[in-house]
N, C-alpha and C positions, 0 to 999 in steps of 0.2 A: 332672515329669519330659516330661509331652508338650507343655509350651511350648516345650520347646526344639527341638519337630519344623515350628513356623510359621515360617513367610514372614516376613518383616519386616514386611511391608506391610499381613498381612492384618490385623492388632487397630486399626489406624488406619480401614481402612477400612472395616471393620462399626462402627465407632464412627460414621463421614460421616453411617448410615441415621438416630440418635439426633441427632446433629448441633444441630436447628434444633428443638426440641419445639412445638409451640404451645402460644398463652395459654390457658390456665387459666382461667375466669371465672366465677365463681358468684355471681348477684344484678344488682343493675344496680350499673353501675358506669362512672367517667370515664379517659379513655385518653387520652395525648399523648404521638405518634409525631414523632420526630426524624431524618431522614436528613443526615448528614454528610457533606461531599464536598470534598476539596481534590486541587489539581492537584500542587501541590508541596511539598505535606507529608504525605507518608505515614505518618508514625509520630504526626501528630493521633487517630486511632481509638484504639490502645491509652492514649493519653497523656488523652485525656480518660475515657475510661473508670478507671484508676486513680484518677486525680482526684477522679471519684463517688462512688468505691466508698471513696474517703477523707475524700470531703468529709459523707459519709453514713451513716459509723462500719460500713459493712457489709463480709463477707469480699472483702483483695485477690483480684484477679483474677487466674487464669495468663496467663503470655505467649505460651503456647503454642496456646491453645485460640480458636475463631473464634465461641466462644458464651458467653451470661454470665448468668445470671438470680439475683438474690437479693430478700429483699423482708423486713417486720418490721409488725406493727401495721397489719393491713392495704391494704397499700403494695406493687407490688412495681415492681421494673426490668424489663427482660430487653435486650440487646446482644447484637446478630449482626454480624460484620464478614464484608464479600463484598469481590467481587474490587477494586472501583474506591468504594466507599461503606461507610458503616457506619450500623446504627440504633440509635436507644434508643426504646423505649416504657414510658412510667412507664403503672401501671394502680392508681387508689384505687376499691376498693368499696364501698357502702352507698350511697346515694340522695343527689344533691344536693340543694339547695335552687334553684340557679340554672345553668343547662346550658349547656355553652362558655364556663367562666370558667376551664379550667386547674385544675381541684381536683387532677389528677394530679400536677402542678409546681408546685404550691403553696409547699412543703419544700424546695423545690432550691435554694441557695447562689446568690444573684446571682451570687456572685469565678467561683463554675463557670462560671455562663450568660455572661459574660464571655469566657469562653475560646473558646464558640461564634463569633467574632467572624467574618463573612464565610464562615461554610464549613457553613449550615444551607441544605441543596437542598431537602426535605421538611420541611414541619409540619402539623399536620394533630391537631387536638381531635375527639374521637368519644364520643359518649352512649350507654351500652347503657340501655335500658329493659323493665322487665318488668311484666308484668301489668298491674296499674290505671294504672300511669303510664304505661307504654306504648299502651293501650287514649287517654288522653287527648292523650296527643302525634301521637296520628294528626291529629285536630283543630287542633294547631296548628304543622303542618308550616309553613304559610306564613311563621307572624311567628318560629321560626326559623330557617328558611333563606332569607331573602328575595330571593336572586337572580335573577336575570335568567332563567335556565334550571334547573327544577328538576327534579331527575334522581328514581323514585321504583319500587322493585322489588320483587318479594316473593324471596324467595330461601331455598333447603333446603329449602322447604314449610312451615317453620316459623317466619319472622319476614319482616321488612321492612328494605330499607334506602332512606336518603332520602339526599340530598348535592346541592348544587348547584354545586361544585369552582371556588368563588369564596376567591380568599385575602381575607382582612378587614383591619381597620385592624389589627388586632394579629397579622396576619403568618399566621394561622394559619385553616387550611381545616378543612370541618364532615363530620360526618359521624354521620345519626343513623341507631341501630341498633335498632328493635322485636324483644323477645322476644316472640314470639306462639304459641310452642310447642316450642322447640328442643330437643333432646334435649341430655344431657352431653356438655359441651366441643366441640359445634354455635358457641356463644355465639364463643369463643376462637378458632377457627378460622376463624369467618366474617370477623373483624373483624381479623383479621391477612393473610388476604388482601384487604381493603381498602386496608388498608395498602401493603402488596406491590403492589396497584394503582399506587396513586398513585406510589409509589417508581418502579415500574420504567418509569411513563407519562414522570413528569419526567427519567426517565434514559435513557429512550429520546427525549425531545425535545433533548437537550444538543444532535446531531448538528446540528439545524436550523438555527443561527447557519451551523458551518460551511459548511452547504449554501447558506443566501443568499449567502455571501460566495466558496464557490468556485463559484456559477453565473455572477456577476460576469467574475472570472477566465477563466472557459471561452469566455464571451461575446468578453474582449478577445483572448484567443488566438486563437479561431476566426476572427475580422477578421485577425487576422497571418497568422493560415496562407493564408486566402483570398489577401489579398493576395498572397504570395509564391508562390503555383501558377501565379495567372495571369500574376503574370514568369517563371514558369518556365517558361510555353507561347509566350511570345515568343524568337525569337533573338536573340540578343544577343553583345554580347563575350565571352571568353573569360573575362576575371574577374569576370564578373557570377555565374560560374556558382560559382566561391571565396566571393563574397559573399552566395549563396542557402545554400550550405551551411554557411555562419558563424550566418545568422540564423537559421536550421531546428536548427543543432542548441543552439544558443540557449533555443529554444522545447522543443523535449525536455529541455533542462534545467529550465526553469521548470514542465513540468508532473510530471517526474520528482521534483522537490523536493515536489509537493502527496502524493506519494505517500502517506505518513504516515496521509493522512485515512481512507485504507482501515477503518483500527483501528478509527476512531471510529463511522463507518458500518456496518460488521460488529457493534459492539458494540449498538448503535441498535437496527437487524434483530433482535440475539438478541432484548435487552429486548420489543420489541415485542408478538415469540412471548411471553413469559412474560407479557403484558399478557394477549392473546388465552386464552392457557392458565388463569390466575387467573379472569378475566369467567367462561368457561367450566363453572368447579371453582362456580360459584356458585345453576348451575340453576334459571336467573332463570322467572318469568312475570312477565306485565304487569300496571300497577295500571292502570286504565283512566283517560287522561288526561294518565297519566308516561311519557315514553322511559325506557325501561331505560339499562341501564350500555353495555349491547352497541351498543344504539344511538347512545347516547351516541360511545364512543369510535369507530365507525362513523363518523362525520360530523366528529368533530373532532380525532380523533385521526390517523386513515387517511391523511388528505392531505397532513397532515407526514412522515408515512413515506413515503410516496409521492414526494415533492418530494427526501427523502435518496436513495432511490433511483435516483429518474430524475438526479439530480445526478452519481453516482458510475458511473451508466451513462454518461451523456455527458461525464464525464472519460475512461470506458476509450477510446470510441469516438475521441476528439481524440488519447490518445494513440496510438492506432491508427493512426490517418489522420497524424500527424507521423512516424512510426516509416516507412509507408509511403511519405510525401515524401522520405523524406532517403535510402533503400532508392533510389529513382527518379533523383534525382539525385547519388548516388553511381554509379548506373548509368551513368547520360550522361557524369558524367566520365570515368569510366572508358573508356567507349568512343569520347571526346574523346584522353585518353592513349593509346590504344591506335591511333585514325589517325595519330595523330602518330607513334606509334614505327614502326606499318607504313610511314610516309613516309619517317622515316629510314633505316630498312632499304634502301627502293628508292635512296633518293639511297647510301648507302654499297657498293650493289650494280654500282650505275651505276660509280661511284670505283675500284670493284674492278676490273670490267669493261676502265675503259678504265687502268686500272694495267698489268692485261694485255695487254694488245694493245701499251705501251710495253714493256712486258718482251720481247714476241716482238719488237716494232722494234729494241732496244738488243742481241738475241741475235741476230740477220741482221746488224746492224750490224756489231757484234761478231766474226763469223766472218768477215766480210770485209774487218776491220781484221787480226785473225791471220793473215788467207791471203794478207794486203798483205806485213808484215812476215816470215811463213814465206819468201813465196819471194824479199821483198829477200834475205833470208838467203843461201837458196838461190843466186838469180843472182851472188852476190858469192863465195858459195864455186867457182861453175862459172867463174867469169872467173879466180878464181887458178888454178886447175885448167889453163886454158886458157893460162895464162901462164905455166904451167908445162910448159910445150910437150905437153901432153897432146893427141891426137885428138879434142878437143873442140868442137862448138859453143855457147856458152853461150846465145844465142837463142833458138836451136832448143830446149833439152832445159828452156830456164827456161819458155816458152811450151807444152811436152810436161807438165810439173809441174804448172798453174794448176789443172784436174779435179780429180787427185789430192790433192793439196794443199787444195783447198777440201772435197773430200766429206770429208777424215780429219778436215779442223779441225769439219765439223759434227756426224759421228759422236760425238767426242769432247766438243763440249756438249750436243748430248744424253744422251750417259750419263754425263755432271755433273749434269744434269738430272735424272736416272732414280735417281742414288744419292738424290739429296739429297731427293728425295719419297720412294723406300722409307724415309728414316732418320726422317722426317717421321710417314709413319703407324703405325711401330713404337714413334715418344715419343707418340703420342694414343692408342696401344691401351691397355684397362683391363688 
């Protein structure tokens, strides 16, 4: 009854805390760890798990879970699905005659291994030795791990870890873990953390090739941008601004096309934090004459991560410079356009003033012409009346009519102009 009250996400989120249990190992054991990464085949992880379960006659995995564990006859497999990769951890318990010979994967069918082609990103063999075997192995560390740099450290106040971070001819690297007094389940947690350190380290380094290529691209882009900025400082023809704007826009498009690298660089930074967190969980103590895992990563991983960080920071600075250059050039183009527009408006104003002067002159001539015709008509009428024997002097009257006629015509034209102006105001009024 109470189950109906639960939020749909309560159960899956609660189970998430227990989704990735630690390995449980008792006694000596050989382990092999594979991390599978594929950029173009997202279904490879579930497909590999299903194929392994079928090949080893194990229970079929559920398609809805990101964790799987099964085993039989002293052998177990643990599978985990992460955002970008999946991991297979194989465990064979009991002491082995030969160390680092891949005993945990001895029964894996070759047909299944063939499915891993070009997708294995991390491959590690680990040996867990206890009691007398652990004490004897301490004197053989240099023979078991003859790499150029041997890392050794005391961990969890009850054991020691040795590794050389070298990929050998069998394409596996090696961890030697000595149980000198681990409490229950500590060995499994320790080995899982070591596997996670190696896996997250490699995932963090995925951004390094991109950083190196992108650094070369940014060098060429900065050179092109500097050349365009120097050209922008020079006074040139107007069409030069259009060319500069096209080139700057092209650079902006190029740098925006690489913006997708942010995802890779962000993931790299997240994986680096996970590596450092897992190292801190080891609670390391120094073994005289050996660098610790933290010191090794500080020297070897940190410079690569700083390179990725600096390249992305440089990308953002270059993008800002290009955007600022485009804005400056557009401002200059807008100012030039405004100057052209101002000059054009001034020319239009001069033309309008000239047209107004011409209009006034035409109006004056029109008054004179109309007055002339009115006086001619009036003179003709007066001469006609004089011919009709009226006591009138046409020439005197015609002369007296000049001023009234001119004034009347002038007032009439002004009234027409005023009426036209009032009509224009009424039409333009909102």
